[in-house]
C-alpha positions in Angstrom: -17.1 9.3 22.3 -19.8 6.8 23.0 -19.6 4.2 25.8 -19.4 1.6 23.0 -16.4 3.4 21.5 -14.5 3.8 24.7 -15.2 0.3 26.1 -12.4 -2.1 26.5 -12.0 -5.1 24.2 -12.8 -8.4 25.8 -12.2 -12.0 25.0 -14.3 -13.0 21.9 -13.2 -16.5 21.0 -11.4 -19.2 22.9 -8.3 -18.7 20.7 -7.6 -15.2 22.1 -6.2 -14.3 25.4 -8.1 -12.0 27.7 -7.0 -8.4 27.0 -7.6 -5.0 28.6 -6.8 -2.9 25.6 -8.6 0.0 23.9 -10.1 -0.5 20.4 -7.8 0.0 17.5 -7.4 3.6 16.4 -9.7 4.6 19.3 -10.4 8.2 18.2 -12.1 6.9 15.0 -13.3 3.5 16.2 -17.0 2.9 15.2 -17.3 6.6 14.4 -19.1 6.3 11.1 -22.7 5.3 11.0 -24.0 2.5 8.7 -27.7 2.6 7.8 -29.6 -0.5 9.1 -32.1 -0.2 6.3 -31.9 1.0 2.8 -30.6 -0.1 -0.6 -27.5 -2.2 -1.2 -25.8 0.8 -2.8 -26.5 3.1 0.2 -24.9 0.6 2.5 -22.0 0.1 0.1 -21.3 3.9 0.2 -21.3 3.8 4.0 -18.6 1.1 4.0 -16.6 2.6 1.0 -13.4 4.4 2.0 -11.0 2.1 3.8 -10.2 0.2 0.6 -8.9 3.4 -1.0 -6.5 4.1 1.9 -5.2 0.6 1.4 -5.0 1.0 -2.4 -2.6 3.9 -2.0 0.1 1.5 -1.1 -0.2 -0.2 -4.5 0.2 2.9 -6.6 3.0 4.6 -4.5 6.2 6.0 -6.0 8.1 2.9 -5.0 6.1 0.9 -7.6 6.7 3.3 -10.4 10.3 2.2 -11.3 9.3 -1.4 -12.1 6.3 -0.3 -14.1 8.4 2.2 -16.1 11.2 -0.4 -16.7 8.7 -3.0 -17.7 6.9 -0.8 -20.2 10.0 0.8 -21.7 11.8 -2.6 -22.2 9.0 -4.9 -23.1 6.1 -2.8 -24.2 2.7 -4.1 -23.0 3.9 -7.7 -22.3 4.0 -7.4 -18.5 0.4 -6.1 -18.0 -0.5 -9.7 -17.1 2.0 -9.6 -14.2 0.5 -6.4 -12.9 -3.0 -7.9 -13.0 -1.8 -11.1 -11.3 -0.1 -9.1 -8.5 -3.2 -7.1 -7.9 -5.4 -10.3 -7.7 -3.0 -11.6 -5.0 -3.2 -8.3 -3.1 -7.1 -8.4 -3.3 -7.1 -11.7 -1.5 -4.7 -10.8 1.3 -6.4 -7.4 1.9 -9.8 -9.1 2.1 -8.4 -11.4 4.8 -7.1 -8.4 6.7 -10.5 -6.7 6.6 -12.2 -9.9 7.7 -9.8 -10.3 10.7 -10.6 -6.8 11.9 -14.3 -7.2 11.6 -14.7 -10.7 12.9 -12.5 -10.4 16.0 -12.4 -6.7 16.8 -8.6 -6.8 16.7 -6.3 -5.4 14.1 -3.4 -7.5 13.0 -0.9 -5.9 15.4 -3.2 -6.6 18.4 -3.8 -10.1 17.2 -0.1 -10.8 17.1 0.3 -9.4 20.6 -2.5 -11.6 21.9 -1.1 -14.7 20.2 2.7 -14.5 20.6 4.9 -14.1 23.7 5.9 -10.6 24.7 9.5 -10.9 23.3 8.2 -12.2 20.0 5.5 -9.4 19.8 8.2 -6.7 20.5 10.4 -8.2 17.8 7.5 -8.2 15.4 6.8 -4.6 16.3 10.4 -3.5 15.7 10.4 -5.2 12.3 7.1 -3.6 11.4 8.4 -0.2 12.4 11.4 -0.7 10.2 9.1 -1.7 7.3 6.9 1.4 7.7 10.0 3.6 7.9 11.4 2.0 4.8 8.2 2.3 2.9 7.8 5.9 4.1 11.3 6.7 2.9 10.2 5.9 -0.7 7.2 8.1 -0.4 9.0 11.0 1.2 11.7 10.9 -1.4 9.2 10.5 -4.2 7.4 13.6 -3.1 10.7 15.5 -2.8 11.7 14.4 -6.3 8.3 15.6 -7.6 8.8 19.0 -6.0 12.3 19.1 -7.5 11.1 18.3 -11.0 8.1 20.6 -10.9 9.4 23.6 -9.1 13.2 23.1 -8.9 13.0 22.8 -5.1 16.2 21.2 -3.6 15.6 17.6 -2.4 16.4 18.4 1.2 13.8 21.1 1.4 11.3 18.8 -0.4 11.8 16.1 2.2 11.2 18.6 5.1 8.2 20.2 3.5 6.7 16.7 2.8 7.0 15.9 6.5 5.1 19.0 7.7 2.6 18.6 4.9 1.4 15.2 6.0 1.3 16.2 9.7 -0.9 19.1 8.8 -3.3 16.7 7.0 -3.4 14.3 9.9 -4.1 17.1 12.4 -7.3 17.8 10.5 -8.6 14.3 11.5 -10.7 16.0 14.2 -13.1 16.7 11.3 -13.7 13.0 11.2 -12.2 9.9 9.6 -14.4 10.5 6.5 -12.4 13.7 5.9 -9.2 11.7 5.7 -10.8 9.3 3.4 -12.0 12.1 1.2 -8.5 13.6 0.9 -7.1 10.3 -0.1 -9.8 9.7 -2.7 -9.3 13.2 -4.2 -5.6 12.5 -4.5 -6.2 9.1 -6.1 -8.6 10.8 -8.5 -5.9 13.3 -9.3 -3.5 10.5 -10.2 -6.1 8.8 -12.3 -7.0 12.0 -14.3 -3.3 12.8 -14.9 -2.6 9.4 -16.3 -5.8 9.4 -18.3 -4.7 12.6 -20.0 -1.2 11.1 -20.5 -2.6 8.0 -22.2 -4.7 10.2 -24.4 -1.6 12.1 -25.5 0.5 8.9 -26.0 -2.2 7.1 -28.1 -1.3 3.5 -27.1 -2.1 0.4 -29.1 -5.5 -1.0 -27.9 -4.6 -4.3 -29.5 -1.2 -4.3 -27.7 -2.9 -3.6 -24.4 -5.4 -6.4 -24.8 -2.6 -8.9 -25.6 -0.6 -7.6 -22.7 -3.2 -8.8 -20.2 -2.9 -12.4 -21.6 -0.2 -14.7 -20.1 2.8 -15.2 -22.3 5.5 -17.9 -22.2 8.1 -15.3 -23.1 7.9 -14.0 -19.5 9.5 -17.3 -18.4 11.9 -17.7 -21.3 13.4 -14.2 -21.2 15.6 -13.8 -18.1 15.5 -10.0 -18.1 11.7 -10.0 -18.5 11.4 -12.6 -15.8 13.5 -10.5 -13.4 11.3 -7.4 -13.9 8.2 -9.5 -13.6 9.4 -10.9 -10.3 10.1 -7.3 -9.2 6.5 -6.4 -9.9 5.1 -9.4 -8.2 7.5 -9.4 -5.2 6.7 -5.8 -4.3 3.0 -6.4 -4.5 2.0 -6.4 -0.8 3.2 -3.7 1.5 3.3 -5.1 5.1 1.8 -2.0 6.7 -1.2 -2.2 4.4 -2.3 -5.4 6.2 -2.1 -3.8 9.6 -3.8 -0.6 8.3 -6.7 -2.4 6.7 -7.5 -4.6 9.7 -7.8 -1.5 11.8 -9.6 1.1 9.7 -12.5 -1.3 8.7 -13.5 -0.9 12.4 -14.3 2.7 11.9 -17.8 1.7 10.8 -20.7 1.1 13.2 -21.8 -2.3 11.9 -23.9 -4.5 14.1 -21.9 -6.7 16.5 -24.1 -9.7 15.7 -23.0 -12.6 13.5 -25.2 -11.3 10.7 -24.0 -7.7 11.1 -20.4 -8.8 11.0 -21.0 -11.0 7.9 -22.6 -8.1 6.1 -19.7 -5.8 7.1 -17.1 -8.4 5.8 -19.0 -8.6 2.5 -19.1 -4.8 2.0 -15.5 -4.3 3.2 -14.3 -6.9 0.7 -16.2 -5.2 -2.1 -14.8 -1.9 -1.1 -11.2 -3.1 -1.1 -11.6 -5.0 -4.3 -13.0 -2.1 -6.2 -10.3 0.2 -4.8 -7.5 -2.3 -5.7 -8.9 -2.7 -9.2 -8.5 1.1 -9.5 -4.9 0.7 -8.4 -4.5 -1.9 -11.1 -5.6 0.7 -13.6 -3.1 3.2 -12.3 -0.1 0.7 -12.3 -1.2 -0.5 -15.7 -1.4 3.1 -17.0 2.2 3.8 -15.9 3.4 0.7 -17.8 1.2 1.5 -20.8 2.5 5.1 -20.9 6.1 3.8 -20.8 5.4 1.3 -23.6 3.7 3.9 -25.8 6.0 6.8 -25.2 9.4 5.1 -24.8 9.3 1.5 -26.1 7.8 2.4 -29.4 10.4 5.2 -29.8 13.3 2.8 -29.2 14.1 4.1 -25.6 14.2 0.8 -23.8 16.1 1.7 -20.7 13.9 4.3 -19.0 13.5 3.2 -15.4 14.3 6.3 -13.4 11.4 8.6 -12.4 13.5 11.7 -13.3 14.4 10.4 -16.7 10.8 9.6 -17.5 9.7 13.1 -16.5 12.3 14.8 -18.7 11.7 12.5 -21.7 7.9 12.6 -21.8 7.7 16.2 -23.0 9.9 15.8 -26.1 8.6 12.3 -26.9 4.9 13.3 -26.7 5.5 16.8 -28.1 4.1 18.8 -25.2 5.4 20.0 -21.9 2.0 19.2 -20.4 3.0 15.5 -20.5 5.9 16.0 -18.0 3.8 18.4 -15.8 1.0 15.8 -15.5 3.5 13.1 -14.6 5.1 15.3 -11.9 1.7 16.2 -10.4 0.7 12.5 -10.3 4.0 11.7 -8.6 3.4 14.4 -6.0 -0.2 13.2 -5.3 1.0 9.6 -5.0 3.8 10.6 -2.6 1.5 12.7 -0.4 -1.1 10.0 -0.3 1.3 7.3 0.7 3.0 9.3 3.5 -0.5 10.0 5.0 -1.6 6.4 5.1 1.9 5.3 6.2 1.7 7.6 9.2 -1.7 6.2 10.2 -0.3 2.7 9.9 2.5 3.6 12.2 0.1 4.8 14.8 -1.9 1.5 14.5 1.2 -0.6 14.8 2.5 1.2 17.9 -0.8 1.0 19.7 -1.5 -2.6 18.7 1.9 -4.2 19.5 2.8 -2.1 22.6 -0.7 -1.0 23.8 0.8 2.5 24.3 -1.8 5.2 24.8 -0.4 8.7 24.2 -1.7 11.8 22.7 -2.6 11.2 19.0 -0.6 14.1 17.6 2.5 12.9 19.5 2.1 9.3 18.2 2.0 10.7 14.7 5.0 12.9 15.3 7.0 9.9 16.6 6.1 7.6 13.7 6.6 10.3 11.2 10.1 11.2 12.5 11.2 7.6 12.3 11.0 7.8 8.5 11.8 11.5 7.9 15.0 11.8 10.0 17.0 9.2 7.9 15.8 10.8 4.7 16.9 14.3 5.9 20.3 13.1 7.0 21.1 11.1 3.8 19.7 13.8 1.5 21.8 16.5 3.3 25.0 14.5 3.2 24.8 12.6 -0.1 22.2 14.4 -2.2 20.5 12.6 -5.1 22.8 9.6 -5.2 22.3 9.0 -1.5 18.5 9.0 -1.8 18.8 6.4 -4.7 20.8 4.1 -2.4 18.4 4.7 0.4 15.5 3.7 -1.8 17.3 0.4 -2.6 17.9 -0.2 1.1 14.2 0.5 1.8 13.1 -2.2 -0.6 15.5 -4.7 1.0 13.9 -4.0 4.4 10.4 -4.4 3.0 11.3 -7.8 1.5 12.7 -9.0 4.9 9.6 -8.0 6.9 6.9 -9.1 4.6 6.6 -12.7 5.7 6.3 -11.6 9.3 3.0 -9.9 8.4 1.6 -12.3 5.8 2.1 -15.5 7.7 0.3 -14.4 10.9 -2.6 -13.0 8.9 -3.2 -16.2 7.0 -2.6 -18.3 10.1 -5.1 -16.3 12.3 -7.8 -16.2 9.7 -7.5 -20.0 9.1 -7.8 -20.8 12.8 -11.4 -21.7 13.8 -10.6 -21.0 17.5 -9.8 -17.4 16.7 -12.3 -16.7 13.9 -15.2 -18.9 14.9 -17.8 -19.2 12.1 -15.8 -16.6 10.0 -12.8 -18.9 9.6 -11.4 -19.4 6.1 -13.0 -22.4 4.3 -10.6 -25.0 3.1 -10.3 -23.7 -0.5 -9.5 -20.2 0.8 -6.9 -21.6 3.3 -5.1 -23.4 0.5 -5.3 -20.4 -1.9 -4.1 -18.0 0.8 -1.2 -20.1 1.8 -0.2 -20.5 -1.8 -0.3 -16.8 -2.4 1.7 -16.2 0.7 4.3 -18.7 -0.3 4.6 -17.2 -3.8 5.1 -13.7 -2.5 7.6 -14.8 0.2 9.7 -16.8 -2.3 9.7 -13.9 -4.8 10.8 -11.4 -2.1 13.6 -13.7 -0.9 14.7 -14.0 -4.5 14.7 -10.2 -4.9 16.6 -9.8 -1.7 19.3 -12.2 -2.9 19.5 -10.4 -6.2 19.8 -7.0 -4.5 22.5 -8.1 -2.0 24.5 -10.7 -3.8 23.8 -10.6 -7.6 22.7 -8.2 -10.3 19.9 -8.2 -12.8 20.3 -10.6 -15.7 21.8 -8.9 -18.8 19.8 -8.5 -22.0 
């Protein structure tokens, strides 16, 4: 590790307290070279990678149920909602990347700098709950995929998934680029699987085009509105904001104002391209459900297992179900990997704890795996379904505690200096944050005290 990598962070703007903390994700901090000269494309390739780790959270198994339900019930009509949700995500992730590059702090460190110790510890606890809740969905998603593809019992699948991701993370000594490569390969696997699925399903191109246009029916149909809110409300995963603000610092960009400005520009392009790819994946799930189920009169397919079993007879080939299962397994593995990294970043940032990297990963991994193992062993499939519902409630509760500080910090000139959000971006960011928070509160209310509107 170079002296630059191991140096302590110091006060950068008047808005930050003096700190004596190590850089975020220290073992990978500024470990990847960025060419000082060369073409725009060459520099873009050097910065490309973090956006794909972030994009994983937007195509994880937790999003599949709403996409399947939306497509089977209403055909292509909710594609506009998926597009809108991804545009909001692009904005917030760009802010997270800018925070990390401009200040040298990830979002967790920034919260610890700004808030009192009791508040910071409270935020850390809520964030750990959110990561565990999100990780539960990914662990169970992978276990379901193993069960569907190979008949493996859910409990064994949960345990195997835990060891699988730890093995991948232990390979990080090969360099952070290696982790990014694994993630990109798994994303490409998901994309190829759904590309082949869509080829088999032969969806209506005209229907797809119309689905990306806004429709008044979304507001007038209570059931459609409920699912649309579910898609929008689950857009931003809190841990993705912490993750992105840290991993953008793995690049060796120049620490001058010009170097940081260039890094922010390339990081924004990277995350935007990656999240547009996530848009294609989520759109493909909904399009597949619309073409395979809605057009066949099966309008109540929302469970992942049901979709797996119905695809083969509907499309006339067992390959359809197999490809679906492989994509689910790849999505689950990808999400658990990035979730574990986020857990490490959050623990270091909020608590400034420095312990052996493999031990940090083991601790953050077990926080999610142990509840999944216990519930799966005691209650089986029904228990895992209830656990998934609980995980979404926890995510809804925690989201505002990540989004509000992010928008607040990046809109504060004392903290960001010349990189502060301009007025138009401040207004847009606060509007997006308000929409996401209101929708999540609504979903939380519906989950705890009400039920989805009837058709």
